[in-house]
All heavy atoms as an XYZ file, in Angstrom:
615
protein
N     101.326     88.786    105.786
C     101.362     90.059    105.113
C     100.737     91.098    106.027
O      99.867     90.821    106.820
C     100.617     89.990    103.785
C     100.604     91.332    103.121
S     100.061     91.468    101.407
C      99.029     90.115    101.123
N     101.150     92.302    105.864
C     100.655     93.414    106.662
C      99.156     93.624    106.445
O      98.645     93.440    105.346
C     101.414     94.687    106.271
O     100.823     95.811    106.867
N      98.467     94.035    107.501
C      97.044     94.354    107.385
C      96.834     95.778    106.891
O      95.707     96.199    106.690
C      96.356     94.191    108.740
C      96.278     92.730    109.155
O      96.224     91.869    108.250
O      96.296     92.451    110.356
N      97.907     96.534    106.709
C      97.814     97.928    106.291
C      97.847     97.973    104.772
O      98.871     98.201    104.164
C      98.988     98.761    106.873
C      98.827    100.225    106.525
C      99.093     98.563    108.370
N      96.709     97.710    104.158
C      96.634     97.692    102.714
C      95.593     98.691    102.225
O      94.406     98.413    102.239
C      96.273     96.293    102.193
C      97.279     95.193    102.449
C      96.739     93.865    101.940
C      98.594     95.506    101.777
N      96.046     99.843    101.813
C      95.143    100.820    101.222
C      94.830    100.357     99.808
O      95.663     99.726     99.164
C      95.800    102.190    101.201
N      93.643    100.652     99.304
C      93.271    100.191     97.970
C      94.237    100.648     96.880
O      94.407     99.969     95.890
C      91.886    100.786     97.746
C      91.386    101.153     99.082
C      92.585    101.369     99.956
N      94.878    101.794     97.052
C      95.774    102.304     96.030
C      97.235    101.986     96.312
O      98.090    102.304     95.506
C      95.605    103.819     95.881
O      95.877    104.436     97.151
C      94.218    104.179     95.418
N      97.534    101.378     97.435
C      98.916    101.049     97.763
C      99.335     99.793     97.008
O      98.644     98.793     97.029
C      99.083    100.841     99.262
N     100.459     99.878     96.338
C     100.980     98.723     95.608
C     101.977     97.975     96.489
O     102.431     98.479     97.512
C     101.696     99.167     94.317
O     102.866     99.912     94.667
C     100.777     99.982     93.427
N     102.337     96.787     96.035
C     103.349     96.013     96.741
C     104.634     96.825     96.895
O     105.190     96.914     97.986
C     103.638     94.710     95.979
C     104.915     94.045     96.403
C     104.995     93.412     97.633
C     106.040     94.081     95.599
C     106.180     92.813     98.048
C     107.220     93.483     96.003
C     107.289     92.850     97.231
N     105.092     97.444     95.812
C     106.344     98.192     95.887
C     106.222     99.392     96.816
O     107.132     99.678     97.595
C     106.807     98.628     94.493
C     108.184     99.243     94.508
C     109.303     98.459     94.757
C     108.359    100.592     94.288
C     110.572     99.014     94.780
C     109.626    101.151     94.303
C     110.733    100.356     94.551
N     105.097    100.101     96.767
C     104.874    101.235     97.684
C     104.968    100.781     99.134
O     105.619    101.435     99.955
C     103.490    101.868     97.468
C     103.337    102.558     96.132
O     104.345    102.994     95.545
O     102.174    102.659     95.674
N     104.303     99.685     99.443
C     104.299     99.194    100.826
C     105.672     98.667    101.236
O     106.110     98.892    102.361
C     103.227     98.117    100.998
C     101.796     98.628    100.897
C     100.817     97.460    100.883
C     101.473     99.587    102.022
N     106.364     97.987    100.330
C     107.716     97.509    100.647
C     108.634     98.691    100.924
O     109.367     98.705    101.895
C     108.283     96.674     99.490
C     109.723     96.341     99.730
C     110.207     95.305    100.476
C     110.862     97.072     99.271
N     111.580     95.352    100.508
C     112.007     96.423     99.780
C     111.028     98.214     98.490
C     113.298     96.868     99.518
C     112.313     98.661     98.227
C     113.426     97.991     98.742
N     108.543     99.696    100.064
C     109.427    100.866    100.193
C     109.175    101.618    101.488
O     110.100    102.192    102.057
C     109.221    101.773     98.988
C     110.354    102.691     98.723
C     110.215    103.281     97.359
N     111.307    104.189     97.124
C     111.325    105.077     96.174
N     110.311    105.168     95.345
N     112.351    105.865     96.019
N     107.953    101.627    101.977
C     107.625    102.331    103.225
C     107.794    101.438    104.451
O     107.500    101.860    105.562
C     106.201    102.879    103.160
O     105.260    101.821    103.149
N     108.247    100.201    104.240
C     108.478     99.294    105.359
C     107.233     98.589    105.860
O     107.264     97.930    106.893
N     106.135     98.673    105.112
C     104.878     98.058    105.537
C     104.644     96.691    104.903
O     103.640     96.049    105.182
C     103.709     98.996    105.215
C     103.776    100.273    106.018
C     102.638    101.197    105.659
C     102.772    102.492    106.453
N     101.853    103.510    105.960
N     105.572     96.261    104.051
C     105.510     94.923    103.454
C     106.934     94.402    103.336
O     107.873     95.185    103.197
C     104.841     94.965    102.077
N     107.054     93.098    103.393
C     108.359     92.456    103.239
C     108.467     91.890    101.824
O     107.455     91.644    101.167
C     108.510     91.335    104.261
N     109.696     91.673    101.377
C     109.895     91.104    100.041
C     109.137     89.780     99.906
O     108.597     89.472     98.844
C     111.383     90.911     99.772
N     109.059     89.027    100.988
C     108.357     87.748    100.965
C     106.854     87.872    100.766
O     106.185     86.883    100.449
N     106.302     89.064    100.930
C     104.875     89.282    100.708
C     104.506     89.278     99.230
O     103.327     89.251     98.879
C     104.428     90.613    101.327
C     104.481     90.604    102.841
O     104.404     89.506    103.433
O     104.601     91.686    103.436
N     105.508     89.297     98.361
C     105.252     89.328     96.923
C     104.307     88.216     96.491
O     103.397     88.441     95.696
C     106.574     89.223     96.143
C     106.360     88.965     94.690
C     105.980     89.994     93.850
C     106.517     87.693     94.154
C     105.758     89.763     92.496
C     106.310     87.453     92.806
C     105.937     88.492     91.982
N     104.505     87.012     97.017
C     103.655     85.885     96.617
C     102.186     86.141     96.917
O     101.313     85.726     96.144
C     104.109     84.594     97.298
C     105.411     84.070     96.741
O     105.753     84.403     95.582
O     106.101     83.334     97.465
N     101.889     86.831     98.012
C     100.502     87.162     98.339
C      99.901     88.081     97.282
O      98.745     87.924     96.886
C     100.403     87.819     99.714
C     100.787     86.874    100.828
O     100.563     85.650    100.682
O     101.314     87.351    101.848
N     100.682     89.054     96.825
C     100.200     89.975     95.789
C     100.025     89.244     94.464
O      99.055     89.488     93.739
C     101.167     91.153     95.625
C     100.983     92.167     96.710
C     101.583     92.006     97.947
C     100.167     93.278     96.513
C     101.397     92.925     98.955
C      99.977     94.205     97.512
C     100.590     94.020     98.736
O     100.389     94.923     99.734
N     100.945     88.364     94.156
C     100.835     87.583     92.934
C      99.584     86.708     92.967
O      98.840     86.635     91.984
C     102.086     86.725     92.749
C     102.238     86.003     91.432
C     102.227     86.971     90.264
C     103.513     85.182     91.439
N      99.313     86.091     94.109
C      98.094     85.286     94.254
C      96.845     86.127     94.050
O      95.894     85.697     93.400
C      98.051     84.617     95.632
C      99.063     83.499     95.793
O      99.598     83.026     94.766
O      99.328     83.116     96.953
N      96.827     87.331     94.618
C      95.670     88.225     94.441
C      95.450     88.544     92.973
O      94.324     88.612     92.504
C      95.860     89.516     95.218
C      95.684     89.347     96.683
C      95.812     90.690     97.344
N      95.902     90.521     98.780
C      96.196     91.483     99.611
N      96.431     92.695     99.163
N      96.263     91.255    100.899
N      96.553     88.813     92.265
C      96.443     89.119     90.838
C      95.825     87.942     90.091
O      94.898     88.098     89.308
C      97.813     89.445     90.260
C      97.797     89.573     88.773
C      98.170     88.622     87.865
C      97.365     90.686     88.007
N      98.012     89.085     86.585
C      97.511     90.353     86.649
C      96.870     91.939     88.334
C      97.185     91.226     85.625
C      96.542     92.811     87.313
C      96.695     92.449     85.987
N      96.333     86.750     90.352
C      95.847     85.563     89.654
C      94.434     85.177     90.069
O      93.713     84.560     89.286
C      96.804     84.388     89.855
C      98.069     84.539     89.085
N      98.124     84.468     87.714
C      99.334     84.784     89.498
C      99.356     84.661     87.300
N     100.123     84.854     88.364
N      94.031     85.532     91.280
C      92.672     85.236     91.738
C      91.648     86.129     91.069
O      90.450     85.893     91.176
C      92.576     85.358     93.263
C      93.296     84.226     93.980
O      93.595     83.201     93.331
O      93.566     84.382     95.190
N      92.096     87.162     90.394
C      91.200     88.007     89.613
C      90.790     89.281     90.306
O      91.268     89.631     91.376
N      89.891     89.987     89.633
C      89.378     91.229     90.175
C      90.265     92.431     89.884
O      90.079     93.488     90.460
N      91.228     92.277     88.994
C      92.134     93.389     88.706
C      92.129     93.741     87.227
O      93.133     94.170     86.676
C      93.554     93.044     89.173
C      93.587     92.716     90.623
N      93.416     93.668     91.592
C      93.716     91.535     91.264
C      93.462     93.087     92.778
N      93.628     91.795     92.602
N      90.984     93.590     86.599
C      90.873     93.870     85.173
C      91.140     95.339     84.859
O      91.527     95.673     83.742
C      89.495     93.471     84.662
N      90.963     96.221     85.845
C      91.204     97.640     85.598
C      92.694     97.965     85.559
O      93.085     99.031     85.099
C      90.525     98.497     86.669
O      91.103     98.228     87.945
N      93.528     97.063     86.023
C      94.973     97.270     85.986
C      95.483     96.915     84.590
O      95.132     95.874     84.046
C      95.680     96.383     87.020
C      95.296     96.679     88.446
C      95.765     98.029     88.931
O      96.724     98.606     88.374
O      95.166     98.536     89.884
N      96.331     97.768     84.019
C      96.818     97.480     82.678
C      97.770     96.287     82.602
O      97.897     95.674     81.565
C      97.534     98.756     82.248
C      97.653     99.598     83.458
C      96.739     99.058     84.503
N      98.421     95.949     83.706
C      99.357     94.824     83.681
C      99.677     94.384     85.102
O      99.421     95.111     86.067
C     100.660     95.217     82.984
O     101.351     96.175     83.772
N     100.264     93.212     85.216
C     100.731     92.740     86.525
C     101.777     93.692     87.066
O     101.777     94.016     88.255
C     101.292     91.321     86.414
C     101.941     90.749     87.672
C     100.962     90.727     88.848
C     102.494     89.357     87.404
N     102.668     94.165     86.212
C     103.709     95.106     86.647
C     103.077     96.332     87.306
O     103.488     96.748     88.395
C     104.573     95.531     85.467
N     102.070     96.903     86.670
C     101.395     98.085     87.212
C     100.711     97.759     88.534
O     100.767     98.534     89.480
C     100.383     98.602     86.189
C      99.723     99.863     86.621
N      98.488     99.879     87.213
C     100.141    101.150     86.571
C      98.165    101.129     87.513
N      99.140    101.916     87.132
N     100.059     96.626     88.611
C      99.396     96.205     89.847
C     100.387     96.133     91.008
O     100.076     96.507     92.134
C      98.729     94.844     89.627
C      98.168     94.225     90.876
C      96.989     94.728     91.449
C      98.791     93.151     91.486
C      96.470     94.165     92.600
C      98.279     92.580     92.636
C      97.116     93.092     93.189
O      96.602     92.532     94.334
N     101.598     95.664     90.724
C     102.623     95.546     91.767
C     103.308     96.872     92.076
O     103.985     96.999     93.090
C     103.676     94.519     91.351
C     103.178     93.084     91.224
C     104.241     92.216     90.571
C     102.768     92.532     92.591
N     103.136     97.859     91.194
C     103.727     99.176     91.415
C     105.010     99.420     90.650
O     105.775    100.323     90.971
N     105.257     98.617     89.614
C     106.469     98.728     88.812
C     106.169     99.251     87.416
O     105.071     99.057     86.901
C     107.132     97.349     88.626
C     107.576     96.687     89.888
C     107.098     95.432     90.230
C     108.484     97.294     90.737
C     107.523     94.785     91.382
C     108.910     96.663     91.899
C     108.426     95.408     92.220
N     107.181     99.851     86.794
C     107.107    100.080     85.359
C     107.399     98.728     84.695
O     107.849     97.791     85.369
C     108.164    101.102     84.893
O     109.469    100.552     85.098
C     108.017    102.432     85.634
N     107.191     98.632     83.406
C     107.485     97.379     82.709
C     108.979     97.046     82.797
O     109.349     95.890     82.986
C     107.022     97.432     81.250
C     105.506     97.574     81.085
C     104.697     96.423     81.678
O     105.160     95.263     81.649
O     103.574     96.684     82.145
N     109.848     98.068     82.672
C     111.295     97.840     82.783
C     111.677     97.380     84.188
O     112.498     96.481     84.351
C     112.076     99.102     82.429
C     112.029     99.432     80.953
O     111.733     98.527     80.134
O     112.295    100.600     80.608
N     111.082     97.997     85.208
C     111.367     97.596     86.585
C     110.912     96.166     86.843
O     111.600     95.396     87.508
C     110.680     98.541     87.578
C     111.276     99.921     87.606
C     110.440    100.920     88.376
O     109.244    100.673     88.623
O     110.988    101.981     88.730
N     109.762     95.805     86.302
C     109.262     94.444     86.493
C     110.195     93.422     85.836
O     110.445     92.352     86.394
C     107.834     94.297     85.953
C     107.266     92.931     86.212
C     106.935     92.542     87.508
C     107.081     92.018     85.187
C     106.428     91.270     87.765
C     106.568     90.755     85.433
C     106.247     90.389     86.716
O     105.756     89.131     86.978
N     110.733     93.767     84.666
C     111.679     92.866     84.002
C     112.906     92.642     84.890
O     113.383     91.513     85.016
C     112.096     93.438     82.650
N     113.388     93.696     85.546
C     114.508     93.565     86.484
C     114.071     92.732     87.682
O     114.792     91.851     88.147
C     115.009     94.944     86.948
C     115.575     95.747     85.787
C     115.998     94.828     88.097
C     116.825     95.180     85.175
N     112.875     92.994     88.179
C     112.366     92.311     89.366
C     112.360     90.797     89.187
O     112.745     90.058     90.080
C     110.962     92.819     89.703
C     110.370     92.167     90.914
C     110.749     92.558     92.176
C     109.445     91.136     90.786
C     110.216     91.944     93.306
C     108.909     90.521     91.906
C     109.298     90.939     93.171
N     111.937     90.333     88.033
C     111.842     88.890     87.832
C     113.179     88.247     87.482
O     113.313     87.037     87.564
C     110.768     88.509     86.777
C     109.391     88.952     87.224
C     111.106     89.059     85.408
N     114.197     89.054     87.139
C     115.485     88.496     86.738
C     116.588     88.647     87.787
O     117.508     87.848     87.817
C     115.949     89.143     85.434
C     115.061     88.773     84.275
S     115.490     89.449     82.638
C     116.862     90.481     82.864
N     116.512     89.651     88.634
C     117.607     89.935     89.568
C     117.442     89.149     90.869
O     116.336     88.772     91.246
C     117.658     91.429     89.864
N     118.553     88.926     91.561
C     118.515     88.191     92.824
C     117.935     89.021     93.967
O     117.218     88.504     94.808
C     119.925     87.725     93.202
C     120.528     86.671     92.292
C     121.961     86.366     92.722
C     119.694     85.400     92.300
N     118.258     90.304     94.030
C     117.767     91.188     95.095
C     117.306     92.486     94.449
O     117.948     93.526     94.585
C     118.872     91.438     96.119
C     118.367     92.090     97.386
O     117.130     92.065     97.625
O     119.189     92.624     98.142
N     116.187     92.443     93.717
C     115.805     93.559     92.857
C     115.223     94.782     93.552
O     115.344     95.885     93.038
C     114.764     92.941     91.930
C     114.127     91.883     92.780
C     115.265     91.324     93.598
N     114.581     94.628     94.687
C     113.865     95.762     95.277
C     114.779     96.929     95.631
O     114.478     98.071     95.275
C     113.031     95.298     96.468
C     111.895     94.337     96.093
C     111.232     93.769     97.343
C     110.879     95.009     95.208
N     115.906     96.715     96.316
C     116.791     97.854     96.587
C     117.332     98.492     95.303
O     117.498     99.709     95.229
C     117.927     97.243     97.409
C     117.327     96.033     98.038
C     116.354     95.515     97.012
N     117.573     97.677     94.278
C     118.065     98.185     93.003
C     117.031     99.107     92.357
O     117.361    100.193     91.864
C     118.374     97.012     92.059
C     118.920     97.404     90.710
S     119.064     96.015     89.540
C     119.833     94.752     90.514
N     115.784     98.703     92.361
C     114.714     99.508     91.770
C     114.512    100.787     92.575
O     114.355    101.872     92.013
C     113.412     98.688     91.664
C     113.597     97.551     90.647
C     112.229     99.573     91.268
C     112.488     96.513     90.664
N     114.547    100.685     93.905
C     114.385    101.868     94.753
C     115.507    102.871     94.492
O     115.257    104.078     94.380
C     114.347    101.471     96.228
N     116.739    102.406     94.390
C     117.877    103.295     94.137
C     117.735    103.989     92.783
O     118.037    105.179     92.646
C     119.188    102.519     94.205
N     117.243    103.263     91.781
C     117.042    103.867     90.466
C     115.976    104.952     90.517
O     116.130    106.014     89.908
C     116.664    102.791     89.443
N     114.920    104.719     91.267
C     113.871    105.736     91.379
C     114.359    106.981     92.110
O     113.892    108.084     91.854
C     112.658    105.164     92.122
C     111.846    104.254     91.252
C     110.486    104.062     91.824
N     109.724    103.104     91.050
C     108.476    102.770     91.351
N     107.896    103.282     92.407
N     107.848    101.888     90.601
N     115.288    106.803     93.021
C     115.837    107.934     93.768
C     116.982    108.624     93.014
O     117.562    109.580     93.516
C     116.330    107.448     95.132
C     115.207    106.969     96.018
C     115.705    106.212     97.258
O     116.920    106.162     97.485
O     114.841    105.675     97.972
N     117.315    108.118     91.822
C     118.369    108.713     91.023
C     119.770    108.349     91.482
O     120.744    108.932     91.033
N     119.886    107.376     92.368
C     121.184    106.951     92.882
C     121.850    105.909     92.001
O     123.030    105.633     92.161
C     121.044    106.402     94.298
C     120.554    107.415     95.297
C     120.363    106.788     96.655
C     119.774    107.801     97.630
N     119.444    107.170     98.904
N     121.103    105.307     91.100
C     121.610    104.250     90.252
C     120.691    104.164     89.035
O     119.673    104.846     88.968
C     121.619    102.918     91.000
C     122.648    101.941     90.472
O     123.200    102.171     89.376
O     122.900    100.933     91.150
N     121.042    103.335     88.100
C     120.172    103.108     86.952
C     119.840    101.626     86.896
O     120.515    100.806     87.500
C     120.863    103.507     85.625
O     121.970    102.633     85.403
C     121.310    104.955     85.655
N     118.823    101.297     86.152
C     118.442     99.902     86.001
C     119.362     99.173     85.026
O     119.346     97.956     84.961
C     116.997     99.780     85.534
C     115.952    100.227     86.539
C     114.564    100.106     85.927
C     116.032     99.429     87.819
N     120.180     99.902     84.303
C     121.069     99.292     83.329
C     122.304     98.690     83.966
O     123.035     97.968     83.334
C     121.508    100.321     82.272
C     120.401    100.674     81.297
C     119.408    101.669     81.871
O     119.812    102.560     82.657
O     118.223    101.560     81.555
N     122.600     98.987     85.215
C     123.820     98.476     85.866
C     123.733     97.013     86.145
O     122.803     96.428     86.394
C     124.103     99.213     87.169
C     124.552    100.619     86.898
O     124.962    100.951     85.801
N     124.475    101.453     87.899
C-alpha cells in the first residue's frame, strides 16, 4: 500500500487520485477491523463511500470506476 496516507484521506480518495490500488482495499479493511475508528459512523464512511456506494462496492465486479463515474455525473449507481 502507498505510504502517502493523510489522516483524512479515505481509500476511495486515494484510489481516485492514483495513490492507492484497488488491491489496497484489504489493508483498509484490516485497519477498520483492528479498531481505533470509533469516531467513524460506519465502515462505508471510513472507506470514503456513501452507504449506497458501499452497497455497490461489495456487489459489483469492478465497482470503483462505476462509483467514480456516478460522482462525476457521467452515470448513475442504478445502472
